[in-house]
C-alpha positions in Angstrom: 24.0 -28.3 130.8 21.3 -28.3 128.1 22.9 -28.9 124.7 23.0 -25.7 122.7 23.8 -25.2 119.0 27.5 -24.5 118.5 28.3 -21.1 117.0 31.8 -20.9 115.7 33.8 -19.8 112.6 33.6 -22.2 109.8 36.4 -24.1 107.9 39.9 -22.8 108.7 39.0 -21.4 112.1 37.2 -24.6 113.3 39.3 -27.4 111.8 40.1 -29.9 114.6 43.6 -31.1 115.1 44.6 -34.8 115.5 47.5 -36.0 117.6 49.0 -35.4 121.0 50.9 -32.4 122.3 52.0 -31.3 125.7 49.8 -28.9 127.6 50.8 -28.0 131.2 50.2 -25.6 133.9 52.1 -25.3 137.2 49.0 -26.1 139.3 47.6 -28.8 137.0 48.4 -31.7 139.3 46.0 -30.1 141.8 43.2 -29.5 139.3 39.7 -30.0 140.8 36.8 -30.4 138.4 34.4 -29.8 141.3 35.6 -26.2 141.7 32.7 -23.8 142.4 32.2 -20.3 141.1 32.3 -17.7 143.9 31.6 -14.0 143.7 33.1 -11.3 145.8 34.6 -7.8 146.2 38.2 -7.4 147.2 38.2 -3.6 147.3 35.7 -1.9 149.6 36.2 1.1 152.0 34.4 1.7 155.2 34.1 4.8 157.5 37.6 4.1 158.6 39.0 5.5 155.3 39.8 9.2 155.6 38.2 10.1 152.2 35.1 8.0 152.9 34.6 9.8 156.2 35.1 13.2 154.7 32.4 12.4 152.1 29.7 11.7 154.6 30.3 8.0 155.4 30.4 8.3 159.2 28.6 5.1 160.1 29.2 2.3 157.6 32.0 0.4 159.4 33.4 -3.0 158.5 30.6 -4.7 160.4 28.1 -2.9 158.2 30.0 -3.8 155.1 30.0 -7.5 156.0 26.3 -7.5 156.9 25.4 -5.9 153.6 27.5 -8.5 151.6 25.7 -11.3 153.4 22.3 -10.0 152.4 21.3 -8.4 155.7 19.4 -5.1 155.9 21.6 -2.1 156.8 21.1 1.6 157.2 22.6 3.7 154.5 25.3 6.0 156.0 24.0 9.2 154.3 20.3 8.7 153.4 19.6 6.6 156.5 17.4 4.5 154.2 17.0 0.7 154.9 18.8 -1.1 152.0 19.9 -4.6 151.1 22.0 -6.2 148.3 20.0 -8.0 145.6 22.2 -11.2 145.7 24.6 -11.8 148.6 28.3 -12.2 147.9 30.4 -15.2 148.7 33.5 -13.3 150.0 34.5 -9.7 150.8 37.7 -7.7 151.7 37.3 -4.5 153.6 40.3 -2.6 152.3 40.6 0.7 154.0 43.4 3.1 153.2 46.5 2.4 155.3 47.2 6.1 155.3 45.4 7.8 158.3 43.4 4.6 158.9 40.6 5.6 161.3 42.3 8.9 162.2 39.6 11.2 160.9 36.9 9.2 162.5 38.9 9.3 165.8 39.4 13.1 165.5 35.7 13.8 164.9 34.3 11.5 167.5 36.8 12.1 170.3 38.7 15.0 171.7 41.1 14.9 168.9 44.1 13.6 170.8 46.3 10.6 169.9 47.0 8.1 172.6 48.1 10.0 175.8 49.0 13.1 173.9 46.7 16.1 174.2 46.1 18.5 171.3 47.5 21.4 173.2 51.1 20.2 173.0 51.2 21.1 169.3 49.5 24.2 168.0 49.8 23.1 164.4 48.1 19.9 165.3 45.4 21.7 167.2 44.8 23.9 164.1 44.7 21.0 161.7 42.3 19.0 163.9 40.0 22.0 164.3 39.9 22.5 160.5 39.1 18.8 160.0 36.3 18.8 162.5 34.9 22.0 161.1 34.9 20.7 157.5 33.1 17.5 158.6 30.5 19.4 160.5 29.6 21.9 157.7 29.8 19.3 154.9 32.9 20.8 153.2 35.1 17.7 153.7 35.6 17.2 150.0 37.4 20.5 149.8 39.7 19.4 152.6 40.3 16.2 150.6 41.2 18.2 147.5 43.8 20.1 149.5 45.5 16.7 150.3 45.7 15.6 146.7 49.0 16.0 144.8 49.4 18.6 142.1 49.8 17.7 138.4 52.8 15.9 136.9 55.5 18.3 135.8 58.0 16.0 134.1 56.3 13.2 132.1 58.2 9.8 131.8 60.5 10.7 134.7 60.3 9.4 138.2 56.9 10.8 139.5 58.0 10.3 143.2 60.7 12.9 142.7 58.4 15.2 140.6 57.5 18.7 142.0 53.9 17.4 141.7 54.6 15.1 144.6 55.1 17.3 147.7 56.3 15.6 151.0 53.5 14.2 153.2 52.1 16.8 155.6 53.1 15.9 159.1 50.9 18.4 160.8 49.0 15.7 162.6 52.2 14.1 164.0 52.3 10.5 164.9 48.9 8.9 164.2 50.2 5.3 164.6 48.4 4.5 167.9 45.0 5.3 166.3 45.9 3.4 163.1 46.9 0.3 165.0 43.8 0.5 167.1 41.7 0.8 164.0 43.5 -2.0 162.2 42.8 -4.3 165.1 39.1 -3.4 164.9 39.1 -4.2 161.2 40.8 -7.6 161.9 38.3 -8.4 164.6 35.4 -7.6 162.3 36.8 -10.0 159.6 37.2 -12.7 162.2 33.6 -12.3 163.5 32.0 -12.6 160.0 34.2 -15.3 158.5 32.1 -18.5 158.1 34.0 -21.1 156.1 31.8 -22.8 153.5 29.3 -20.1 153.7 30.9 -16.6 153.6 34.6 -15.7 153.6 36.3 -12.6 154.8 39.9 -11.5 154.4 42.1 -9.0 156.2 43.3 -6.3 153.8 44.1 -2.7 153.2 44.9 -0.3 150.4 48.5 1.0 149.8 47.7 4.4 148.2 50.8 5.7 146.5 49.8 8.4 144.1 52.9 10.4 143.1 52.1 13.5 141.1 48.6 12.1 140.5 49.7 8.8 139.0 47.5 6.2 140.5 49.7 3.3 141.6 47.4 1.9 144.3 47.4 -1.7 145.4 45.0 -3.7 147.5 46.9 -6.0 149.9 45.0 -9.1 151.1 46.0 -12.0 153.4 44.2 -15.3 154.0 45.5 -15.7 157.5 43.7 -15.1 160.7 43.7 -12.4 163.3 46.6 -13.7 165.4 49.0 -13.1 162.5 47.3 -9.9 161.2 47.8 -8.2 164.6 51.5 -8.7 164.5 52.0 -6.0 161.9 50.7 -2.6 161.0 49.5 -2.1 157.4 52.2 -0.6 155.1 51.3 2.8 153.6 52.8 5.0 150.9 54.2 7.2 153.7 56.3 4.1 154.7 57.4 3.7 151.1 56.1 5.2 147.8 57.6 2.7 145.4 56.0 -0.7 144.6 59.4 -2.3 145.4 59.0 -0.8 148.9 55.7 -2.6 149.4 57.0 -5.9 148.0 60.1 -5.8 150.2 57.8 -5.2 153.2 55.6 -8.1 152.2 58.7 -10.4 151.9 60.0 -9.3 155.3 56.6 -9.5 157.1 55.9 -12.9 155.6 59.2 -14.3 157.0 58.6 -12.7 160.4 54.9 -13.7 160.9 54.2 -16.5 158.4 51.4 -14.4 156.9 50.7 -14.8 153.2 50.0 -11.8 150.9 49.1 -10.7 147.4 48.9 -7.2 146.2 46.3 -6.2 143.5 47.0 -3.2 141.3 43.9 -1.1 140.5 42.9 1.8 138.3 45.8 1.5 135.9 43.6 3.6 133.6 44.7 6.7 135.6 48.3 5.7 136.3 49.7 8.1 133.7 51.4 5.1 132.0 53.4 4.1 135.1 51.4 1.0 136.3 52.6 -1.3 133.5 55.5 0.6 132.1 58.5 -0.7 130.2 60.8 0.6 133.0 60.6 0.6 136.8 59.0 3.6 138.5 62.4 5.0 139.2 63.2 4.7 135.5 65.5 1.7 135.7 65.4 -1.2 133.2 63.1 -4.1 134.0 65.1 -7.2 134.9 64.3 -10.8 135.4 64.6 -10.4 139.1 62.1 -7.5 139.1 59.7 -9.4 136.9 59.8 -12.5 139.2 59.3 -10.4 142.3 56.4 -8.5 140.8 54.7 -11.8 139.7 55.3 -13.3 143.1 53.3 -10.6 144.8 50.9 -9.4 142.0 49.4 -12.4 140.2 46.1 -10.6 139.4 44.9 -7.1 138.6 41.7 -5.2 139.1 40.6 -4.5 135.6 37.2 -2.8 136.2 35.7 -0.8 139.0 33.7 2.4 139.8 36.5 4.7 138.6 36.3 3.2 135.1 37.4 0.3 133.1 41.1 -0.6 132.4 40.7 -3.3 129.8 41.4 -1.3 126.5 41.2 2.2 125.2 40.1 3.3 121.6 43.4 5.2 121.0 45.4 2.0 121.8 43.1 -0.6 120.3 41.5 1.4 117.4 40.1 -1.7 115.7 38.1 -2.8 118.7 34.5 -1.4 118.5 34.0 -2.2 122.3 37.2 -0.6 123.6 36.7 2.3 126.0 33.9 0.9 128.2 33.0 3.3 131.0 35.9 5.7 130.5 37.1 7.7 133.5 39.1 10.7 132.1 40.1 12.3 135.3 43.3 12.2 137.4 43.2 12.3 141.2 45.1 15.6 141.5 44.7 19.3 141.6 45.7 21.5 138.7 44.6 21.1 135.1 46.1 18.1 133.2 44.2 16.7 130.2 43.7 12.9 130.3 45.9 10.9 127.9 45.7 7.2 127.5 49.2 5.5 127.6 50.1 1.9 126.9 51.0 1.4 130.6 47.5 2.3 131.6 45.5 -0.6 130.1 45.7 -4.3 130.7 45.6 -5.4 127.0 48.6 -3.3 126.0 50.3 -4.4 129.3 49.8 -8.1 128.4 51.4 -7.4 125.0 54.2 -5.4 126.6 54.8 -8.4 128.9 55.4 -10.7 125.9 58.1 -8.3 124.7 59.8 -8.0 128.1 59.8 -11.7 128.4 61.6 -12.0 125.1 64.2 -9.5 126.4 64.6 -10.7 130.0 63.3 -14.3 130.1 60.5 -13.4 132.5 57.1 -11.8 131.9 56.3 -9.1 134.6 52.8 -8.7 133.3 51.6 -12.3 133.3 48.5 -11.5 135.4 45.0 -12.7 135.8 41.9 -10.4 136.0 39.3 -9.6 138.6 36.9 -6.7 139.2 35.8 -5.0 142.4 33.9 -1.9 143.4 36.2 0.6 145.3 33.1 1.9 146.9 33.7 4.2 149.8 30.2 3.7 151.3 30.8 0.4 153.0 28.3 -0.9 150.4 29.6 -3.3 147.8 27.1 -2.4 145.1 27.9 -3.2 141.4 24.3 -3.4 140.2 22.9 -0.6 137.9 19.5 -0.8 139.6 20.9 -1.0 143.1 24.0 1.3 142.8 24.8 3.4 145.8 27.6 5.5 144.3 31.3 5.9 144.9 30.9 8.2 148.0 28.0 8.2 150.5 27.1 11.7 149.4 26.6 10.5 145.8 24.1 7.9 146.7 21.0 9.8 145.7 20.3 11.0 142.2 19.9 14.7 142.9 23.5 14.9 144.4 25.2 13.3 141.3 25.5 16.5 139.3 28.2 18.0 141.6 31.9 17.6 141.0 34.1 15.3 143.1 37.9 15.0 143.4 38.4 18.4 141.6 38.8 22.0 142.2 35.9 24.2 141.2 33.7 21.2 140.5 35.4 20.5 137.2 36.2 16.9 137.9 34.1 13.7 137.8 30.5 13.8 138.9 28.4 11.0 140.4 27.2 10.0 137.0 30.7 9.7 135.7 31.2 6.8 138.1 30.4 3.3 136.9 28.3 0.7 138.7 30.9 -2.1 138.6 32.7 -4.5 139.2 32.9 -8.0 140.9 35.6 -10.7 141.3 34.8 -14.2 140.1 37.0 -17.1 141.2 36.8 -20.8 140.5 37.7 -22.2 144.0 37.9 -25.6 145.6 35.8 -24.4 148.5 34.4 -21.1 150.0 37.2 -20.5 152.4 40.2 -18.2 152.7 42.9 -20.6 151.4 40.8 -21.9 148.5 39.9 -18.5 147.3 43.5 -17.2 147.9 45.0 -20.1 145.9 42.5 -19.5 143.1 43.8 -16.0 142.8 47.4 -17.2 142.9 46.8 -19.5 140.0 44.8 -16.8 138.2 41.7 -19.0 137.8 39.6 -15.8 138.0 37.7 -13.4 135.9 36.2 -9.9 136.2 32.6 -8.8 135.7 31.3 -5.3 135.4 28.5 -6.3 137.6 26.3 -9.2 136.3 27.1 -12.7 137.6 27.4 -14.4 134.2 29.2 -17.7 134.4 32.3 -18.0 132.3 34.7 -21.0 132.0 37.1 -22.0 129.3 40.0 -24.3 128.7 42.8 -24.1 126.2 44.5 -27.2 124.7 45.2 -29.0 121.5 42.7 -31.9 121.0 39.3 -30.8 122.1 36.1 -31.8 120.3 32.5 -30.6 120.1 31.7 -33.6 122.3 34.0 -32.2 125.0 32.2 -28.8 124.7 28.8 -30.3 125.4 29.8 -33.0 127.8 28.5 -33.2 131.4 32.0 -33.7 132.6 33.2 -30.5 130.7 35.5 -29.5 133.5 37.1 -33.0 133.9 37.9 -33.0 130.1 39.2 -29.4 130.2 41.6 -30.1 133.0 42.7 -33.5 131.6 43.5 -32.2 128.1 44.3 -28.5 128.6 44.6 -25.7 131.0 42.1 -23.3 132.6 42.2 -19.5 132.5 45.4 -18.3 134.0 47.4 -21.2 132.7 50.3 -21.8 130.3 50.4 -23.8 127.1 53.6 -25.3 125.9 53.9 -27.1 122.5 56.5 -29.6 121.5 57.5 -30.5 118.0 54.6 -29.6 115.8 52.7 -26.6 114.5 49.2 -27.2 115.8 47.1 -24.2 116.7 45.6 -24.0 120.2 41.9 -24.6 120.8 39.6 -23.0 123.3 36.4 -24.6 124.6 34.2 -21.9 126.1 31.0 -21.9 128.1 29.1 -18.9 129.2 25.7 -18.5 130.8 23.7 -15.5 131.7 23.1 -14.1 135.2 19.6 -15.5 135.8 18.2 -12.2 137.2 19.6 -9.7 134.7 19.9 -9.9 130.9 20.7 -12.6 128.2 24.1 -12.9 126.6 24.8 -11.3 123.2 28.3 -12.6 122.2 31.6 -14.2 123.1 34.9 -12.8 121.8 38.4 -14.1 122.0 41.1 -11.4 122.2 44.5 -12.5 121.0 47.8 -10.7 121.4 51.2 -11.8 120.0 54.8 -10.8 119.4 56.1 -11.1 115.9 59.7 -12.1 114.9 60.8 -8.5 114.8 59.5 -7.8 118.4 56.4 -5.9 117.4 53.1 -6.3 119.3 49.8 -7.2 117.5 46.2 -7.9 118.6 43.2 -9.5 116.9 39.6 -10.0 118.1 37.5 -13.0 117.1 33.8 -13.2 117.6 33.4 -16.9 118.4 29.8 -17.1 119.5 26.7 -14.9 119.1 23.1 -15.1 120.0 20.2 -15.2 117.5 22.2 -17.4 115.1 24.1 -14.5 113.5 26.8 -15.4 111.0 30.3 -15.3 112.3 33.5 -14.3 110.4 36.7 -16.3 110.6 38.3 -13.3 112.3 37.2 -9.9 113.4 34.0 -8.7 115.1 30.4 -8.8 114.0 28.4 -5.6 114.3 27.4 -4.3 117.6 23.9 -5.3 118.8 21.2 -2.9 117.7 19.2 -1.4 120.5 17.5 1.8 121.4 15.5 3.3 124.3 11.9 4.2 123.5 9.4 5.3 126.0 11.6 3.9 128.8 11.8 0.4 127.1 14.7 -1.2 125.4 13.9 -2.1 121.8 16.1 -4.6 119.9 15.7 -7.1 117.1 17.8 -9.5 119.1 16.6 -11.7 121.9 19.9 -12.8 123.3 20.8 -16.2 124.7 20.7 -17.9 128.1 24.0 -19.5 127.3 26.6 -19.5 124.6 29.2 -22.1 123.8 32.2 -22.1 121.4 34.9 -24.5 120.2 37.5 -22.2 118.6 40.9 -22.8 117.0 43.3 -20.0 116.2 43.2 -19.5 112.4 46.3 -17.2 112.4 48.6 -19.3 114.6 52.4 -19.1 114.3 54.1 -21.7 116.6 57.2 -19.5 116.8 55.4 -16.5 118.3 54.6 -15.8 122.0 50.8 -15.1 122.4 48.1 -14.7 125.0 44.3 -15.3 124.7 41.5 -14.1 126.9 37.7 -14.3 126.6 35.3 -11.4 126.7 31.6 -12.0 127.2 28.8 -9.5 126.6 25.2 -9.1 127.8 22.5 -7.7 125.7 22.2 -3.8 126.1 20.7 -2.6 129.4 20.0 0.7 131.1 22.9 2.5 132.8 22.4 3.8 136.3 22.5 7.4 135.1 19.5 6.5 132.8 17.6 5.1 135.8 18.4 8.3 137.8 17.3 10.4 134.8 13.9 8.6 134.7 13.4 9.1 138.4 14.3 12.8 138.1 12.3 13.2 134.9 15.3 14.6 133.0 14.7 15.0 129.3 18.4 15.0 128.2 21.6 13.4 129.4 25.2 13.5 128.4 25.7 10.0 129.5 25.1 6.7 127.5 21.5 5.6 127.8 22.4 2.0 127.3 25.5 -0.1 128.0 26.6 -3.7 127.4 27.8 -5.2 130.6 30.7 -7.7 130.2 33.1 -10.1 131.7 36.9 -10.5 131.1 38.6 -13.8 131.7 42.2 -14.2 132.9 44.4 -15.0 129.9 46.0 -18.2 128.8 49.6 -17.8 127.5 51.1 -19.7 124.6 54.9 -20.3 125.0 56.8 -21.4 121.9 59.5 -23.1 124.0 58.7 -26.0 126.5 
């Protein structure tokens, strides 16, 4: 790497420590400095998902999704245009909803029966099927989807599964299992066909879509194993069990019976009504060490950014952070009016802090997770690029359709322009194959991007130097003297402050970098959570404070061009040492990297439509979030 001037806080924040301390991570013995950076999407829906099909994705099946991800030309399911991704992905998970998997597609494209049963044996079923086929035919599928959504939460902070806003599942269609199993086998076969170890990796997976009273508790389940094991089970749905513990118990049982491995990835905690990362279990019981261990066994990473908004931080919860609240999504997936309210259990930064407190109480941290991003597109098209964004739903793929409401009664909900063109999962893996990527996720050596493929790597330790930061064997030195993102630091016998060596480089086909920030959270002696942000590197040789943030980059849009006094940087490096360290306090650190301002997809649509005004941000700053490193005061 070309040697770059080092931008870092002066004096107290950059004093190097001398001596030896213990730095360990559970997987350190298996560290591989030759790990490669791989990009993928773990959350993509095809035409086999009921809501995707209802919203005009009738043709983009798993094969289409895999072809797009590998850079092949495909036909868009709604516009029928010939399209292709700008830069192919390294891995992909097609994660269709377990609930009614393939059923609506089957109803519309067949006679409507299930297995050997005819529709005439059940009049209610006949009526429901007829309504479904009619809605699909006349383009009113979204209204049908709205009818299936739960109603608003009635009793906040009580068990939402038992809330009146969570009516029992409609059994009008009867047993759809034969179609769901047939569809699952087709999904598995597609993953097997497109898996090319060393070149392109596929995983079997699905979405468990529990949404009691409109509280989004969804998880993406993925497995690195092959088709033979995957066909031994049927994907577990919220109808099989609405509590996360139900899912974890099923994963445990199925793993023992089949030998299949699993992880579950929570997503859209931003609209969980505070339940995703709560200080109690969903059924309002105290969180125990057993619960925390079980959760971390199955959920080592979370999806922090996607099309339905960003879940990193919210201005009301992190008021000192000028960049909190990126791409907000202030809508619940429900019917009935309920104003959006940000709660601590909705956002990963407050969840990380809550985890420190729960660890102090129980001995185990249930929220010791890494971070990834993914799209949650329902088009079969994993598009996270502002200039090549194809919407959440197939219908919203063209600019003129994005003014209509989605997921709402009377069009009052989010529109196509409320959706964000994001995100992607980045992993540091030994190889491009299923087990290597899966193990990278397990050890949390991952990070999230809102779309651009900026490279980010950092190590935390005690005795790094500027020479280590600039060394060609940067990774060798990082693994030897510290831990990568996702790791744990333990200190014995002295009060040294942790150091971070950080390298970030721009996506070569998008925009330069603007800054690197370190976000620290800690628990004080009285059990109170705190957070602090440090700007540790910035482009254009701007002066950095010892703590706090420098001003946001100046930029404006003029005559369709972005005007800024800043040029940005191809790469940014930082050697940083915590100036406010207390060795007795539990803490976490993660890194946030920003691009220079760029045009949002709504701005590009506005230019194409020649709109004069817009209620959406003209410019945004794309970013990446690393998995944290945790400091533990006891070895």
